[in-house]
PyMOL Python script that loads the backbone (N, CA, C, O; Angstrom):
from pymol import cmd

cmd.read_pdbstr("""\
ATOM      1  N   UNK A   1       3.553   1.124   9.136  1.00  0.00           N
ATOM      2  CA  UNK A   1       4.295   0.010   9.728  1.00  0.00           C
ATOM      3  C   UNK A   1       5.672   0.467  10.005  1.00  0.00           C
ATOM      4  O   UNK A   1       6.598  -0.341   9.929  1.00  0.00           O
ATOM      5  N   UNK A   2       5.867   1.650  10.309  1.00  0.00           N
ATOM      6  CA  UNK A   2       7.177   2.144  10.697  1.00  0.00           C
ATOM      7  C   UNK A   2       7.190   2.425  12.148  1.00  0.00           C
ATOM      8  O   UNK A   2       6.186   2.929  12.651  1.00  0.00           O
ATOM      9  N   UNK A   3       8.218   2.151  12.870  1.00  0.00           N
ATOM     10  CA  UNK A   3       9.432   1.513  12.360  1.00  0.00           C
ATOM     11  C   UNK A   3       9.245  -0.011  12.247  1.00  0.00           C
ATOM     12  O   UNK A   3       8.533  -0.640  13.030  1.00  0.00           O
ATOM     13  N   UNK A   4       9.897  -0.548  11.270  1.00  0.00           N
ATOM     14  CA  UNK A   4       9.880  -2.009  11.046  1.00  0.00           C
ATOM     15  C   UNK A   4      11.198  -2.531  11.616  1.00  0.00           C
ATOM     16  O   UNK A   4      12.276  -2.223  11.108  1.00  0.00           O
ATOM     17  N   UNK A   5      11.089  -3.317  12.671  1.00  0.00           N
ATOM     18  CA  UNK A   5      12.326  -3.804  13.335  1.00  0.00           C
ATOM     19  C   UNK A   5      12.203  -5.315  13.537  1.00  0.00           C
ATOM     20  O   UNK A   5      11.107  -5.850  13.702  1.00  0.00           O
ATOM     21  N   UNK A   6      13.333  -5.976  13.520  1.00  0.00           N
ATOM     22  CA  UNK A   6      13.411  -7.372  13.817  1.00  0.00           C
ATOM     23  C   UNK A   6      14.464  -7.572  14.897  1.00  0.00           C
ATOM     24  O   UNK A   6      15.569  -7.043  14.778  1.00  0.00           O
ATOM     25  N   UNK A   7      14.145  -8.331  15.959  1.00  0.00           N
ATOM     26  CA  UNK A   7      15.096  -8.553  17.010  1.00  0.00           C
ATOM     27  C   UNK A   7      16.297  -9.346  16.432  1.00  0.00           C
ATOM     28  O   UNK A   7      16.128 -10.193  15.554  1.00  0.00           O
ATOM     29  N   UNK A   8      17.454  -9.064  16.923  1.00  0.00           N
ATOM     30  CA  UNK A   8      18.698  -9.644  16.337  1.00  0.00           C
ATOM     31  C   UNK A   8      18.686 -11.156  16.041  1.00  0.00           C
ATOM     32  O   UNK A   8      19.143 -11.574  14.977  1.00  0.00           O
ATOM     33  N   UNK A   9      18.181 -11.957  16.947  1.00  0.00           N
ATOM     34  CA  UNK A   9      18.254 -13.393  16.707  1.00  0.00           C
ATOM     35  C   UNK A   9      17.300 -13.874  15.599  1.00  0.00           C
ATOM     36  O   UNK A   9      17.391 -15.030  15.185  1.00  0.00           O
ATOM     37  N   UNK A  10      16.408 -13.035  15.121  1.00  0.00           N
ATOM     38  CA  UNK A  10      15.525 -13.411  14.026  1.00  0.00           C
ATOM     39  C   UNK A  10      15.823 -12.684  12.745  1.00  0.00           C
ATOM     40  O   UNK A  10      15.063 -12.809  11.785  1.00  0.00           O
ATOM     41  N   UNK A  11      16.896 -11.931  12.691  1.00  0.00           N
ATOM     42  CA  UNK A  11      17.253 -11.181  11.464  1.00  0.00           C
ATOM     43  C   UNK A  11      17.774 -12.181  10.374  1.00  0.00           C
ATOM     44  O   UNK A  11      18.231 -13.286  10.665  1.00  0.00           O
ATOM     45  N   UNK A  12      17.673 -11.722   9.147  1.00  0.00           N
ATOM     46  CA  UNK A  12      18.181 -12.476   7.981  1.00  0.00           C
ATOM     47  C   UNK A  12      17.378 -13.782   7.718  1.00  0.00           C
ATOM     48  O   UNK A  12      17.897 -14.738   7.142  1.00  0.00           O
ATOM     49  N   UNK A  13      16.128 -13.785   8.149  1.00  0.00           N
ATOM     50  CA  UNK A  13      15.261 -14.963   7.938  1.00  0.00           C
ATOM     51  C   UNK A  13      14.072 -14.610   7.067  1.00  0.00           C
ATOM     52  O   UNK A  13      13.205 -15.446   6.811  1.00  0.00           O
ATOM     53  N   UNK A  14      14.035 -13.334   6.604  1.00  0.00           N
ATOM     54  CA  UNK A  14      12.928 -12.925   5.706  1.00  0.00           C
ATOM     55  C   UNK A  14      11.647 -12.398   6.363  1.00  0.00           C
ATOM     56  O   UNK A  14      10.667 -12.127   5.669  1.00  0.00           O
ATOM     57  N   UNK A  15      11.644 -12.253   7.674  1.00  0.00           N
ATOM     58  CA  UNK A  15      10.425 -11.841   8.388  1.00  0.00           C
ATOM     59  C   UNK A  15      10.001 -10.423   7.984  1.00  0.00           C
ATOM     60  O   UNK A  15       8.834 -10.209   7.656  1.00  0.00           O
ATOM     61  N   UNK A  16      10.893  -9.483   8.001  1.00  0.00           N
ATOM     62  CA  UNK A  16      10.590  -8.104   7.661  1.00  0.00           C
ATOM     63  C   UNK A  16      10.110  -8.004   6.218  1.00  0.00           C
ATOM     64  O   UNK A  16       9.141  -7.304   5.924  1.00  0.00           O
ATOM     65  N   UNK A  17      10.784  -8.697   5.338  1.00  0.00           N
ATOM     66  CA  UNK A  17      10.431  -8.676   3.935  1.00  0.00           C
ATOM     67  C   UNK A  17       9.026  -9.294   3.741  1.00  0.00           C
ATOM     68  O   UNK A  17       8.227  -8.788   2.954  1.00  0.00           O
ATOM     69  N   UNK A  18       8.741 -10.380   4.460  1.00  0.00           N
ATOM     70  CA  UNK A  18       7.426 -11.030   4.391  1.00  0.00           C
ATOM     71  C   UNK A  18       6.324 -10.087   4.887  1.00  0.00           C
ATOM     72  O   UNK A  18       5.244  -9.993   4.303  1.00  0.00           O
ATOM     73  N   UNK A  19       6.645  -9.379   6.013  1.00  0.00           N
ATOM     74  CA  UNK A  19       5.670  -8.431   6.560  1.00  0.00           C
ATOM     75  C   UNK A  19       5.319  -7.323   5.569  1.00  0.00           C
ATOM     76  O   UNK A  19       4.150  -6.992   5.369  1.00  0.00           O
ATOM     77  N   UNK A  20       6.392  -6.745   4.937  1.00  0.00           N
ATOM     78  CA  UNK A  20       6.139  -5.717   3.969  1.00  0.00           C
ATOM     79  C   UNK A  20       5.360  -6.195   2.758  1.00  0.00           C
ATOM     80  O   UNK A  20       4.499  -5.492   2.228  1.00  0.00           O
ATOM     81  N   UNK A  21       5.679  -7.391   2.341  1.00  0.00           N
ATOM     82  CA  UNK A  21       5.000  -7.930   1.134  1.00  0.00           C
ATOM     83  C   UNK A  21       3.515  -8.179   1.463  1.00  0.00           C
ATOM     84  O   UNK A  21       2.650  -7.917   0.629  1.00  0.00           O
ATOM     85  N   UNK A  22       3.223  -8.673   2.646  1.00  0.00           N
ATOM     86  CA  UNK A  22       1.811  -8.882   3.043  1.00  0.00           C
ATOM     87  C   UNK A  22       1.086  -7.568   3.155  1.00  0.00           C
ATOM     88  O   UNK A  22      -0.065  -7.451   2.733  1.00  0.00           O
ATOM     89  N   UNK A  23       1.755  -6.558   3.727  1.00  0.00           N
ATOM     90  CA  UNK A  23       1.121  -5.239   3.852  1.00  0.00           C
ATOM     91  C   UNK A  23       0.895  -4.651   2.443  1.00  0.00           C
ATOM     92  O   UNK A  23      -0.141  -4.035   2.193  1.00  0.00           O
ATOM     93  N   UNK A  24       1.854  -4.837   1.532  1.00  0.00           N
ATOM     94  CA  UNK A  24       1.677  -4.341   0.174  1.00  0.00           C
ATOM     95  C   UNK A  24       0.427  -4.942  -0.468  1.00  0.00           C
ATOM     96  O   UNK A  24      -0.390  -4.193  -1.004  1.00  0.00           O
ATOM     97  N   UNK A  25       0.249  -6.252  -0.433  1.00  0.00           N
ATOM     98  CA  UNK A  25      -0.886  -6.864  -1.086  1.00  0.00           C
ATOM     99  C   UNK A  25      -2.180  -6.493  -0.460  1.00  0.00           C
ATOM    100  O   UNK A  25      -3.173  -6.321  -1.167  1.00  0.00           O
ATOM    101  N   UNK A  26      -2.221  -6.354   0.881  1.00  0.00           N
ATOM    102  CA  UNK A  26      -3.436  -5.968   1.534  1.00  0.00           C
ATOM    103  C   UNK A  26      -3.841  -4.529   1.247  1.00  0.00           C
ATOM    104  O   UNK A  26      -5.018  -4.243   1.032  1.00  0.00           O
ATOM    105  N   UNK A  27      -2.835  -3.596   1.243  1.00  0.00           N
ATOM    106  CA  UNK A  27      -3.215  -2.235   0.995  1.00  0.00           C
ATOM    107  C   UNK A  27      -3.475  -1.986  -0.512  1.00  0.00           C
ATOM    108  O   UNK A  27      -4.273  -1.115  -0.856  1.00  0.00           O
ATOM    109  N   UNK A  28      -2.829  -2.719  -1.382  1.00  0.00           N
ATOM    110  CA  UNK A  28      -3.093  -2.627  -2.832  1.00  0.00           C
ATOM    111  C   UNK A  28      -4.541  -3.009  -3.119  1.00  0.00           C
ATOM    112  O   UNK A  28      -5.217  -2.375  -3.930  1.00  0.00           O
ATOM    113  N   UNK A  29      -5.010  -4.075  -2.427  1.00  0.00           N
ATOM    114  CA  UNK A  29      -6.406  -4.538  -2.620  1.00  0.00           C
ATOM    115  C   UNK A  29      -7.384  -3.464  -2.174  1.00  0.00           C
ATOM    116  O   UNK A  29      -8.523  -3.437  -2.638  1.00  0.00           O
ATOM    117  N   UNK A  30      -6.957  -2.584  -1.285  1.00  0.00           N
ATOM    118  CA  UNK A  30      -7.820  -1.494  -0.801  1.00  0.00           C
ATOM    119  C   UNK A  30      -7.687  -0.245  -1.668  1.00  0.00           C
ATOM    120  O   UNK A  30      -8.352   0.755  -1.398  1.00  0.00           O
ATOM    121  N   UNK A  31      -6.864  -0.276  -2.680  1.00  0.00           N
ATOM    122  CA  UNK A  31      -6.676   0.855  -3.564  1.00  0.00           C
ATOM    123  C   UNK A  31      -5.428   1.658  -3.452  1.00  0.00           C
ATOM    124  O   UNK A  31      -5.275   2.644  -4.173  1.00  0.00           O
ATOM    125  N   UNK A  32      -4.500   1.281  -2.564  1.00  0.00           N
ATOM    126  CA  UNK A  32      -3.260   2.032  -2.424  1.00  0.00           C
ATOM    127  C   UNK A  32      -2.397   1.906  -3.676  1.00  0.00           C
ATOM    128  O   UNK A  32      -2.366   0.853  -4.313  1.00  0.00           O
ATOM    129  N   UNK A  33      -1.719   2.952  -4.014  1.00  0.00           N
ATOM    130  CA  UNK A  33      -0.862   2.945  -5.203  1.00  0.00           C
ATOM    131  C   UNK A  33       0.618   3.188  -4.878  1.00  0.00           C
ATOM    132  O   UNK A  33       1.492   2.947  -5.711  1.00  0.00           O
ATOM    133  N   UNK A  34       0.886   3.672  -3.648  1.00  0.00           N
ATOM    134  CA  UNK A  34       2.242   4.000  -3.251  1.00  0.00           C
ATOM    135  C   UNK A  34       2.533   3.530  -1.803  1.00  0.00           C
ATOM    136  O   UNK A  34       1.632   3.439  -0.969  1.00  0.00           O
ATOM    137  N   UNK A  35       3.794   3.244  -1.544  1.00  0.00           N
ATOM    138  CA  UNK A  35       4.212   2.960  -0.177  1.00  0.00           C
ATOM    139  C   UNK A  35       5.385   3.840   0.139  1.00  0.00           C
ATOM    140  O   UNK A  35       6.131   4.206  -0.769  1.00  0.00           O
ATOM    141  N   UNK A  36       5.582   4.196   1.389  1.00  0.00           N
ATOM    142  CA  UNK A  36       6.730   4.944   1.789  1.00  0.00           C
ATOM    143  C   UNK A  36       7.458   4.169   2.901  1.00  0.00           C
ATOM    144  O   UNK A  36       6.835   3.421   3.655  1.00  0.00           O
ATOM    145  N   UNK A  37       8.742   4.352   2.988  1.00  0.00           N
ATOM    146  CA  UNK A  37       9.509   3.652   3.988  1.00  0.00           C
ATOM    147  C   UNK A  37      10.772   4.402   4.296  1.00  0.00           C
ATOM    148  O   UNK A  37      10.963   5.525   3.830  1.00  0.00           O
ATOM    149  N   UNK A  38      11.644   3.790   5.080  1.00  0.00           N
ATOM    150  CA  UNK A  38      12.874   4.441   5.447  1.00  0.00           C
ATOM    151  C   UNK A  38      13.843   4.531   4.275  1.00  0.00           C
ATOM    152  O   UNK A  38      13.601   3.963   3.209  1.00  0.00           O
ATOM    153  N   UNK A  39      14.913   5.232   4.479  1.00  0.00           N
ATOM    154  CA  UNK A  39      15.943   5.391   3.416  1.00  0.00           C
ATOM    155  C   UNK A  39      17.049   4.398   3.536  1.00  0.00           C
ATOM    156  O   UNK A  39      18.059   4.496   2.839  1.00  0.00           O
ATOM    157  N   UNK A  40      16.875   3.442   4.411  1.00  0.00           N
ATOM    158  CA  UNK A  40      17.884   2.453   4.670  1.00  0.00           C
ATOM    159  C   UNK A  40      18.013   1.481   3.515  1.00  0.00           C
ATOM    160  O   UNK A  40      17.029   1.226   2.821  1.00  0.00           O
ATOM    161  N   UNK A  41      19.180   0.938   3.293  1.00  0.00           N
ATOM    162  CA  UNK A  41      19.466   0.022   2.184  1.00  0.00           C
ATOM    163  C   UNK A  41      18.611  -1.235   2.136  1.00  0.00           C
ATOM    164  O   UNK A  41      18.520  -1.901   1.105  1.00  0.00           O
ATOM    165  N   UNK A  42      17.985  -1.552   3.271  1.00  0.00           N
ATOM    166  CA  UNK A  42      17.143  -2.773   3.349  1.00  0.00           C
ATOM    167  C   UNK A  42      16.037  -2.734   2.280  1.00  0.00           C
ATOM    168  O   UNK A  42      15.799  -3.726   1.591  1.00  0.00           O
ATOM    169  N   UNK A  43      15.363  -1.574   2.151  1.00  0.00           N
ATOM    170  CA  UNK A  43      14.276  -1.513   1.207  1.00  0.00           C
ATOM    171  C   UNK A  43      14.743  -1.677  -0.230  1.00  0.00           C
ATOM    172  O   UNK A  43      14.073  -2.343  -1.019  1.00  0.00           O
ATOM    173  N   UNK A  44      15.858  -1.093  -0.581  1.00  0.00           N
ATOM    174  CA  UNK A  44      16.443  -1.241  -1.900  1.00  0.00           C
ATOM    175  C   UNK A  44      16.800  -2.685  -2.146  1.00  0.00           C
ATOM    176  O   UNK A  44      16.543  -3.219  -3.225  1.00  0.00           O
ATOM    177  N   UNK A  45      17.385  -3.315  -1.164  1.00  0.00           N
ATOM    178  CA  UNK A  45      17.850  -4.713  -1.253  1.00  0.00           C
ATOM    179  C   UNK A  45      16.705  -5.650  -1.572  1.00  0.00           C
ATOM    180  O   UNK A  45      16.892  -6.633  -2.289  1.00  0.00           O
ATOM    181  N   UNK A  46      15.516  -5.361  -1.047  1.00  0.00           N
ATOM    182  CA  UNK A  46      14.392  -6.291  -1.291  1.00  0.00           C
ATOM    183  C   UNK A  46      13.516  -5.812  -2.477  1.00  0.00           C
ATOM    184  O   UNK A  46      12.437  -6.358  -2.705  1.00  0.00           O
ATOM    185  N   UNK A  47      13.990  -4.780  -3.236  1.00  0.00           N
ATOM    186  CA  UNK A  47      13.340  -4.433  -4.475  1.00  0.00           C
ATOM    187  C   UNK A  47      12.549  -3.164  -4.528  1.00  0.00           C
ATOM    188  O   UNK A  47      11.997  -2.837  -5.579  1.00  0.00           O
ATOM    189  N   UNK A  48      12.467  -2.440  -3.459  1.00  0.00           N
ATOM    190  CA  UNK A  48      11.748  -1.155  -3.482  1.00  0.00           C
ATOM    191  C   UNK A  48      12.602  -0.091  -4.079  1.00  0.00           C
ATOM    192  O   UNK A  48      13.818  -0.088  -3.888  1.00  0.00           O
ATOM    193  N   UNK A  49      11.989   0.830  -4.812  1.00  0.00           N
ATOM    194  CA  UNK A  49      12.701   1.905  -5.478  1.00  0.00           C
ATOM    195  C   UNK A  49      12.555   3.197  -4.670  1.00  0.00           C
ATOM    196  O   UNK A  49      11.520   3.435  -4.049  1.00  0.00           O
ATOM    197  N   UNK A  50      13.559   3.994  -4.684  1.00  0.00           N
ATOM    198  CA  UNK A  50      13.550   5.297  -4.035  1.00  0.00           C
ATOM    199  C   UNK A  50      13.097   6.353  -5.003  1.00  0.00           C
ATOM    200  O   UNK A  50      13.547   6.384  -6.148  1.00  0.00           O
ATOM    201  N   UNK A  51      12.201   7.230  -4.556  1.00  0.00           N
ATOM    202  CA  UNK A  51      11.784   8.367  -5.394  1.00  0.00           C
ATOM    203  C   UNK A  51      12.423   9.666  -4.875  1.00  0.00           C
ATOM    204  O   UNK A  51      12.123  10.760  -5.353  1.00  0.00           O
ATOM    205  N   UNK A  52      13.317   9.509  -3.877  1.00  0.00           N
ATOM    206  CA  UNK A  52      14.003  10.652  -3.310  1.00  0.00           C
ATOM    207  C   UNK A  52      15.095  11.087  -4.307  1.00  0.00           C
ATOM    208  O   UNK A  52      15.874  10.262  -4.783  1.00  0.00           O
ATOM    209  N   UNK A  53      15.137  12.381  -4.610  1.00  0.00           N
ATOM    210  CA  UNK A  53      16.148  12.827  -5.553  1.00  0.00           C
ATOM    211  C   UNK A  53      17.174  13.643  -4.858  1.00  0.00           C
ATOM    212  O   UNK A  53      18.119  14.115  -5.490  1.00  0.00           O
TER     213      UNK A  53
END
""", "prot")
cmd.dss("prot")
cmd.show_as("cartoon", "prot")
cmd.util.cbc("prot")
cmd.orient("prot")
């Protein structure tokens, strides 16, 4: 689902976060145990942890 982008007039409404959450639940149900994404602060802001050292 990369790149995940939101057009400017729809930013800060939770759409990207909702899309990632839905993808998480659907892929988890299929057996996924990890997700990867960009290094941008957005992911950290919505609760994802970085494993990059």
